N, C-alpha and C positions, 0 to 999 in steps of 0.2 A: 810700378810697385802696387799702386791702388788696384789695377786690373788683376795683378796676380792674386792679391788678397780676395778680390771679388770672385775670381775663379775657383780659388781654394774653398771659399765658403760655399759655393754652388756644389762643388764636388762632394764636400762634406755633408751638405744637406741631402744630396741625392743618395748618398750611402746610408744616411739615417732613415730616410724614407723607404729604401729598398729593404733594410734590416727590419724595420717595423712591419712592413707588409709580409715578410717571411715570417716573422713571429706570430702575426696574426693568422696567417694561413695554418701554421703548425698548431696554434691554439684552437681554432675553429674546427679544423678537419675532424678531430675525434668526436666533437659534439654533434656535428652534421652527420657523421657516420653512424653514431648511435641512434640519432633521430630517424635517419633513412632505413636503418636496419629494423627499427621498431615498426615501420610501416610496410616492410617488404614481406614477400610471400615465404612460406616455409622452405620451398625449393630454392629460391634465390639466396636465402640466408645459409642454408646448409651447403650450397655450392660455393659461398663466399665471394659472390660477384657484386655484392652491394657496395657502393662507394659513398658519395654524398646525395645520390638520387635513389629513391626507392624503386625496386623492381617488383612488379606484381603487386601493385599498390593494394593494401587491405588494412582495415582497422580492427581486425579480429584480435590482436594482441591486446590492444587497449580495452576492448570489450571484455575480454577474458579477465584481465587484472581488476576491472572495476566492478564486475558482476560476482567475481569470486569474493568471499568474505575476508580472506586473509590480508590482501593488500590494502583495501580501504581502512580496515581496523588498524593495521600496522602503521599507516600513514597518520591516522589520528593520534596513535600512541606516541609517534616520534615528535608530533607537534607539541603534545602535552609535555613530554620529557624535555624538549629543547626549551620551550617557554618557561616552564617552571624551573628548570635547572639553571637557565641563564640569569633569571632574577635572583635566585639564591646565591649563585656565583658572584654577581655584582654586588649584592648587599654585604656578603661576608668579606669579599675581597677589599672592597672600599673601606669597610669598618676596621679592618686590620691594617690596611696600608696607611690611612690617615694618622694614627698614633705613631706608627713608624717613621712618619715624615717630620714629626715634631722633635726639635732639638731638646725640648725640656722633658722628654719621656725618660723616666729612670730605667736603667739597664737596657737602653736602646740597642747598643752593639750586641749584647747577649741575645736579645730577641731576633735581631737581624741574622745572627749566625745560626740560631735555630731554624730559621726560615731557609737559609741557603743550604744547610746540611741535607735537607729533604730533596734537593735537586740531584744529589749524588747517591744517597742511601735510602732504601726502603726495606720494609719487612718482608716483601715478596708476596706471590699470589696466594699460597696456601694459608699464611697467617691472616691475610686480608679476608679470604673466604671465611675462615673460622670466625673472625671478628664480626663480619656481616651477619653471619647465622646466629651467633650468640646475642647479638643486639636486636634480633627479630626482624631484620631487614630484608631477609632472603625472600625472593619472589615478590618483592614490592618495587615499585618505581624509585623509591628512596635508596635502594641498593645501587642504582645507576647514577644518582645525583649527589648523595652526601660524601662518599669516600673521596671524590675529586672536587669537592666544593670550592677549594682554593688552589689555584695553579700558581706555583711559585714565580714563574716568569711573569705572568700577568700581575701578580702582587707587586713585584719590583717595578714594573712599568707605572702602575698607579702611584706607588710610593714616590717615584721619581718626579712624576707629574705634579703631585701635591707639593713637593718641595720647591717647585718652580713658581708657585702661586705667591705673589708679593705678600710679605708678612705684614705690611702696612695695613692691608685690608682687615686682617684679623685683629690688629691692635685697635683700629677704629671701632670694630664690632665690640671689643671688650669694654672700651670707654662708654659705649652705648648701653652696656649692661647685658650684652649676649654671652651665653655660656658656650662650652665646646660643642654641644649638640646643635644649637642654633647656627653656629658658625659653620659647622660641617654640612648641614642639610640646606641652608639658605644662601651660603656664600661659596663654599668650596665645591660642592657637587654641581651647582648651575655653571661654574666656570670650567668644569671638567667634562663638558659634552663630548669633546673630541676623544679624550682618552676613554671615556665610558663607551662610546660607540665602537672604538677599536677593540678594546678588551671584550665587550660584549659580543662582537663578531667572532672573535677567536673562540670564545665559550660556546657560542651557538653552533658554529660549524663543528666543533668537537663533539657536542651532544648529538647533532644530526647524523654524523658519519660514524658514530660509535655503534659497534656490534658486539665486540668481544666481551665486554662486561656483561651485556644482556645474555649472551650465550652461557656465561658462568653463573650469574645470579638469578636468572629467571628460568622457571620450569613450566609455567602456565603459557601455552602458545598464544592465548588471547592478549597477553601483555607484551608480546615480541615487538620490538621497533621495526620500522621499515627496512633498515640496512641488513638486520638479521633475516627477515623473510626474503630479501633480495639475495642474500647469500645461499639460502636454502634452494631458491630458484636456480641460481647459477650452478650449484652442485647437482641439482637434478638434471639440468641441461647437459653438463659435462658427463654425468653417468650414462645418459641416454646416448650421447654422442660416441663415447668409448665403446658402449655395447654395440651400436650400430656399425662402427668400424670394425669390430670384431666378428661381424657377420650374424648378429642377432636379428632376425627378420622382424620379430615383434617390436624390438627397440626401433628399428628403421620405420616401421609403420607408425608407432607412437610418436616419433620424432617429427615425422611429416604431418601427423594430424594436429598436434598441439602447437607446432611452430615454437618449440622451446626457446630457440635463440631470439625470436621476435618478442616473446614474453619477457625474456630477461633484459633485452634492450629497452623495451617499453617501460618496464619497472624501473630501470636505471634512469631513463630519461625523466620520468615522473619524480624520482628522488632528487633530481638536480634542480628542479624548478623553484622550490622555495628559497634556496640560497642564492640563485640567480636573480630572483625577485627582490630579495632583502638587500643585496650588495649596493645597487645604485643609490639607495637612500642613505647609506652610511658612508658612501665613497668620499664625500667631501670632507668628512672628519677623519678618514682613515689615515692618510699620509701625515696630516698634522698631529694626529694622536701618537703615531709610532715615532715620529721625529722628536717631539717634545718629551715623550716618555723615555726616550734614550739618552737625554741630556742629563748631566749630573752637576749638582752645586759644587 
């Protein structure tokens, strides 16, 4: 009986390892393919023969995107939008979530329902555009940050996390003469590092990957974020590819000269680096923040 259990455990462990290796391969292959394509020659990329190793190794794609003004400027814009936007998101989300977590808040259910309703109903894109323009936010970075300053899902996660902090800590602080602001900043927030890291990562990834709002609310190309510039590069590469396939000789020559696919993949890989670099630092908080934030009193 013991041997059977031991054999079953070994088989189960083997299955888990094989499954995880398969998931690892499926996850890593696209990243390696993008990186290899960014280092491949124009001919190899156009023929679609690059897998996980570059063919016709060249750094021309990276030289092109870093010497051209659009990509470095867009990268800087994305960093600014992400950092400023995430800070504003966290300040407003925690400032709203903390009162909602208090049982003593008057009309607490009413405010909670107001928050939940926004998950299902919105004014739509055109009213939002009119509002942004009338507020004088059009063609500014605030048009990308303020309309989505509080995400309802993240607000609920923070509120639930705050509800699970022992009330005895707050009562002790009250007895020592602390007010709500001191309790919030010196007790609640320091105990909420896991939730703050989790929600902050959600917000940061959202800002970094956002391009649609920039396309709608920005007209000055010098203010474009990296993802919007990447979209333009992809659209250019697709246009050249379609023209070349249709028999346009000039398009074929241009496609071969600029290595459009290599530039596209190089820009895509560069855009992945910041999030890949940030995630390991918040990983230890991530699972804990999600799990605790999902519990309910």
